[in-house]
Backbone as CSV, one residue per row, in Angstrom:
resi,resn,N_x,N_y,N_z,CA_x,CA_y,CA_z,C_x,C_y,C_z
1,MET,101.634,164.269,-45.338,102.162,163.643,-46.528,103.559,163.100,-46.237
2,GLU,103.793,161.841,-46.626,105.114,161.227,-46.396,106.123,161.770,-47.323
3,GLN,107.312,162.091,-46.748,108.399,162.616,-47.556,109.215,161.499,-48.200
4,VAL,109.484,161.576,-49.492,110.224,160.544,-50.115,111.705,160.904,-50.109
5,ARG,112.491,159.964,-49.558,113.909,160.179,-49.519,114.575,159.718,-50.844
6,PRO,115.569,160.460,-51.308,116.237,159.998,-52.533,117.018,158.700,-52.240
7,GLN,117.087,157.879,-53.262,117.851,156.621,-53.127,119.343,156.913,-52.836
8,GLN,119.869,156.290,-51.825,121.265,156.428,-51.489,122.085,155.501,-52.364
9,ARG,123.275,155.991,-52.805,124.134,155.220,-53.625,125.352,154.790,-52.784
10,VAL,125.622,153.497,-52.707,126.669,153.009,-51.879,127.675,152.194,-52.777
11,LEU,128.903,152.556,-52.671,130.005,151.746,-53.361,130.745,151.003,-52.323
12,ILE,130.904,149.700,-52.552,131.641,148.869,-51.668,132.884,148.408,-52.366
13,LEU,134.014,148.847,-51.891,135.328,148.327,-52.503,135.680,147.083,-51.755
14,VAL,135.771,145.986,-52.552,136.081,144.699,-51.986,137.573,144.474,-52.217
15,ALA,138.348,144.435,-51.196,139.792,144.231,-51.317,140.268,142.848,-50.822
16,SER,139.533,142.149,-49.971,139.855,140.849,-49.482,139.695,139.803,-50.510
17,GLY,140.646,138.865,-50.466,140.547,137.754,-51.474,140.826,136.443,-50.848
18,PRO,141.190,135.434,-51.637,141.367,134.076,-51.127,142.342,133.920,-49.948
19,SER,143.269,134.798,-49.796,144.236,134.650,-48.665,143.562,134.930,-47.329
20,THR,142.375,135.614,-47.345,141.654,136.000,-46.136,140.180,135.582,-46.301
21,PRO,139.927,134.275,-46.400,138.551,133.827,-46.683,137.530,134.298,-45.639
22,ALA,137.894,134.422,-44.401,136.952,134.829,-43.364,136.351,136.208,-43.632
23,ARG,137.066,137.067,-44.415,136.588,138.401,-44.716,135.814,138.496,-46.005
24,CYS,135.777,137.487,-46.805,135.250,137.589,-48.170,133.712,137.670,-48.279
25,ALA,132.971,137.009,-47.394,131.489,137.043,-47.508,130.897,138.335,-47.051
26,ALA,131.515,139.004,-46.090,130.910,140.184,-45.438,130.495,141.280,-46.407
27,PRO,131.339,141.661,-47.402,130.940,142.708,-48.341,129.672,142.412,-49.085
28,PHE,129.537,141.138,-49.402,128.340,140.691,-50.226,127.096,140.648,-49.304
29,HIS,127.276,140.264,-48.086,126.222,140.253,-47.113,125.706,141.667,-46.817
30,ILE,126.645,142.567,-46.610,126.300,143.985,-46.386,125.571,144.569,-47.614
31,ALA,126.092,144.214,-48.784,125.462,144.726,-49.995,124.016,144.255,-50.104
32,THR,123.757,142.973,-49.745,122.409,142.432,-49.772,121.528,143.204,-48.836
33,LEU,121.973,143.457,-47.615,121.169,144.177,-46.638,120.865,145.625,-47.135
34,LEU,121.868,146.306,-47.663,121.680,147.675,-48.168,120.745,147.702,-49.331
35,ALA,120.909,146.760,-50.278,120.018,146.697,-51.430,118.584,146.443,-51.030
36,CYS,118.372,145.579,-50.012,117.037,145.330,-49.519,116.429,146.555,-48.807
37,MET,117.274,147.484,-48.439,116.816,148.745,-47.837,116.751,149.874,-48.886
38,ASP,116.621,149.439,-50.123,116.482,150.304,-51.282,117.613,151.197,-51.581
39,ALA,118.820,150.846,-51.154,120.032,151.583,-51.582,120.477,151.053,-52.979
40,GLU,121.089,151.902,-53.741,121.668,151.498,-55.021,123.106,151.069,-54.638
41,VAL,123.418,149.817,-54.803,124.694,149.271,-54.326,125.492,148.760,-55.480
42,THR,126.833,149.135,-55.501,127.776,148.635,-56.440,128.954,148.035,-55.632
43,LEU,129.269,146.783,-55.943,130.446,146.140,-55.388,131.497,146.196,-56.449
44,TYR,132.719,146.667,-55.996,133.821,146.772,-56.926,135.014,145.893,-56.455
45,LEU,135.322,144.891,-57.194,136.430,143.971,-56.795,137.734,144.610,-57.296
46,THR,138.693,144.735,-56.312,139.938,145.361,-56.678,141.072,144.556,-55.993
47,GLY,142.305,144.639,-56.551,143.408,143.919,-55.928,143.173,142.414,-55.909
48,GLU,143.479,141.809,-54.758,143.334,140.350,-54.629,141.868,139.884,-54.812
49,ALA,140.941,140.825,-54.525,139.489,140.482,-54.631,139.093,140.164,-56.051
50,THR,139.859,140.584,-57.096,139.499,140.308,-58.425,139.408,138.734,-58.631
51,GLN,140.113,137.999,-57.824,140.109,136.525,-57.949,138.753,135.938,-57.547
52,LEU,137.973,136.733,-56.769,136.676,136.259,-56.367,135.685,136.128,-57.516
53,ALA,135.976,136.811,-58.629,135.159,136.685,-59.839,135.446,135.446,-60.653
54,ARG,136.494,134.733,-60.293,136.792,133.450,-60.985,135.823,132.361,-60.410
55,ARG,135.194,131.713,-61.356,134.235,130.658,-60.972,134.736,129.658,-59.967
56,GLU,135.941,129.119,-60.235,136.462,128.089,-59.373,136.686,128.622,-57.896
57,VAL,137.071,129.885,-57.783,137.283,130.497,-56.449,135.945,130.739,-55.778
58,ALA,135.015,131.351,-56.496,133.707,131.680,-55.944,132.942,130.424,-55.517
59,GLU,133.086,129.357,-56.227,132.387,128.096,-55.918,133.030,127.363,-54.724
60,SER,134.354,127.537,-54.487,135.027,126.739,-53.453,135.351,127.477,-52.192
61,LEU,135.479,128.802,-52.255,135.865,129.587,-51.091,134.707,129.731,-50.119
62,ARG,135.043,129.499,-48.857,134.076,129.590,-47.747,134.603,130.418,-46.608
63,ALA,133.833,131.322,-46.101,134.296,132.206,-45.007,134.498,131.398,-43.766
64,VAL,133.708,130.364,-43.490,133.918,129.455,-42.404,133.741,128.006,-42.881
65,ASP,134.473,127.155,-42.195,134.399,125.686,-42.554,132.994,125.235,-42.465
66,GLY,132.511,124.615,-43.491,131.160,124.046,-43.527,130.103,125.095,-43.895
67,GLY,130.498,126.313,-44.124,129.540,127.358,-44.480,129.243,127.379,-45.953
68,GLU,128.435,128.334,-46.353,128.042,128.482,-47.731,129.257,128.978,-48.529
69,SER,129.235,128.682,-49.831,130.332,129.138,-50.718,130.143,130.623,-50.932
70,LEU,131.197,131.247,-51.323,131.154,132.700,-51.606,130.141,133.028,-52.686
71,LEU,130.023,132.128,-53.633,129.052,132.308,-54.726,127.620,132.484,-54.202
72,HIS,127.298,131.826,-53.152,125.963,131.970,-52.482,125.752,133.413,-52.103
73,PHE,126.745,134.039,-51.490,126.647,135.407,-51.008,126.628,136.368,-52.179
74,ILE,127.386,136.112,-53.211,127.452,136.909,-54.397,126.026,136.875,-55.059
75,ARG,125.427,135.709,-55.191,124.091,135.538,-55.795,123.056,136.268,-54.993
76,ASN,123.149,136.181,-53.693,122.150,136.921,-52.823,122.209,138.398,-53.077
77,ALA,123.416,138.948,-53.140,123.628,140.365,-53.372,123.089,140.767,-54.764
78,ARG,123.336,139.986,-55.764,122.843,140.263,-57.111,121.323,140.204,-57.172
79,GLN,120.750,139.187,-56.508,119.246,139.024,-56.537,118.598,140.213,-55.809
80,ALA,119.287,140.804,-54.837,118.753,141.954,-54.122,118.917,143.242,-54.904
81,GLY,119.700,143.139,-56.007,119.809,144.327,-56.925,121.162,144.966,-56.919
82,ALA,122.127,144.420,-56.206,123.533,145.048,-56.245,124.188,144.699,-57.582
83,ARG,125.031,145.621,-58.024,125.837,145.422,-59.201,127.228,144.930,-58.817
84,LEU,127.913,144.152,-59.675,129.199,143.622,-59.380,130.142,143.937,-60.542
85,LEU,131.202,144.741,-60.127,132.175,145.155,-61.145,133.509,144.639,-60.695
86,MET,134.447,144.487,-61.623,135.784,143.973,-61.356,136.744,144.940,-62.004
87,CYS,137.841,145.221,-61.315,138.861,146.130,-61.848,139.636,145.412,-62.964
88,ARG,139.856,146.126,-64.033,140.706,145.618,-65.110,142.112,145.796,-64.685
89,GLN,142.911,144.729,-64.725,144.288,144.783,-64.266,145.155,144.850,-65.551
90,PRO,145.884,145.976,-65.732,146.713,146.136,-66.896,147.675,144.993,-67.021
91,GLY,147.760,144.465,-68.263,148.711,143.374,-68.546,148.254,141.953,-68.134
92,VAL,147.157,141.840,-67.391,146.696,140.523,-66.976,145.541,140.112,-67.910
93,ARG,145.758,138.993,-68.543,144.776,138.450,-69.444,143.682,137.763,-68.652
94,VAL,142.410,138.071,-68.999,141.286,137.499,-68.307,140.531,136.609,-69.276
95,ASP,140.285,135.394,-68.902,139.476,134.460,-69.680,138.042,134.620,-69.276
96,PRO,137.188,135.153,-70.108,135.772,135.423,-69.760,135.072,134.093,-69.375
97,GLU,135.437,132.977,-69.930,134.851,131.717,-69.674,135.070,131.280,-68.217
98,ALA,136.120,131.785,-67.607,136.481,131.390,-66.228,135.828,132.249,-65.172
99,LEU,135.065,133.279,-65.621,134.443,134.219,-64.680,133.005,133.818,-64.352
100,ILE,132.550,134.261,-63.211,131.159,133.950,-62.802,130.151,134.793,-63.651
101,ALA,129.009,134.216,-63.896,127.967,134.924,-64.724,127.425,136.129,-63.963
102,GLU,127.568,136.193,-62.639,126.991,137.300,-61.859,127.818,138.593,-62.019
103,LEU,128.981,138.536,-62.635,129.826,139.719,-62.863,129.191,140.641,-63.948
104,ASP,128.929,141.894,-63.595,128.272,142.782,-64.583,129.252,143.291,-65.587
105,GLU,130.435,143.677,-65.176,131.451,144.197,-66.095,132.805,144.284,-65.546
106,ILE,133.771,144.393,-66.417,135.208,144.614,-66.021,135.359,146.125,-66.245
107,SER,135.878,146.829,-65.248,135.838,148.287,-65.234,137.340,148.767,-65.090
108,SER,137.501,150.072,-65.298,138.827,150.631,-65.173,138.943,151.475,-63.875
109,GLY,140.213,151.739,-63.564,140.530,152.565,-62.369,139.895,153.932,-62.475
110,GLY,139.865,154.477,-63.724,139.244,155.827,-63.896,137.739,155.780,-63.602
111,GLU,137.050,154.687,-64.003,135.621,154.554,-63.662,135.445,154.451,-62.160
112,LEU,136.341,153.730,-61.477,136.314,153.596,-60.043,136.471,155.021,-59.375
113,ALA,137.430,155.778,-59.825,137.629,157.098,-59.293,136.376,157.994,-59.443
114,GLN,135.750,157.871,-60.610,134.523,158.653,-60.828,133.427,158.233,-59.849
115,MET,133.264,156.927,-59.631,132.247,156.442,-58.694,132.503,156.962,-57.304
116,ILE,133.799,156.908,-56.888,134.158,157.405,-55.560,133.684,158.817,-55.324
117,LEU,133.833,159.660,-56.328,133.428,161.064,-56.239,131.898,161.177,-56.259
118,GLU,131.205,160.345,-56.945,129.788,160.493,-57.167,128.909,159.830,-56.070
119,TYR,129.406,158.743,-55.467,128.513,158.005,-54.504,128.506,158.692,-53.147
120,GLU,127.329,158.574,-52.485,127.191,159.206,-51.116,128.036,158.480,-50.115
121,ARG,128.119,157.150,-50.234,128.859,156.376,-49.244,129.872,155.468,-50.005
122,VAL,131.071,155.364,-49.463,132.042,154.446,-50.010,132.636,153.604,-48.798
123,LEU,132.476,152.302,-48.899,132.898,151.387,-47.861,134.070,150.574,-48.409
124,THR,135.059,150.249,-47.596,136.099,149.318,-48.010,136.047,148.126,-47.089
125,LEU,135.764,146.947,-47.677,135.648,145.792,-46.837,136.484,144.646,-47.450
């Protein structure tokens, strides 16, 4: 009889932003691969990476010249089943109309701390 493994939960802290475009697609690509391997994946945008949730940034940022936009990688991760959260930055007003539709929610640092304690794997990319 085949043994069923429990679903692994993976939290990916995304810290890279527009100042390092070559690093921005990797977290979403890894999330897609893990979700396709039946892991429960949550991507958490923090620091400069919160800018990646802005539509104009996600549509225009490319990891390599001539490559796909970051939004392509975000959509692949979401279609594979990954969740996308963004850190709420105290004192920073966020216009919901300027954010990508793929963003699941704006979350707090306390919620992030709870996830770090609960998830089996935590990656920072």
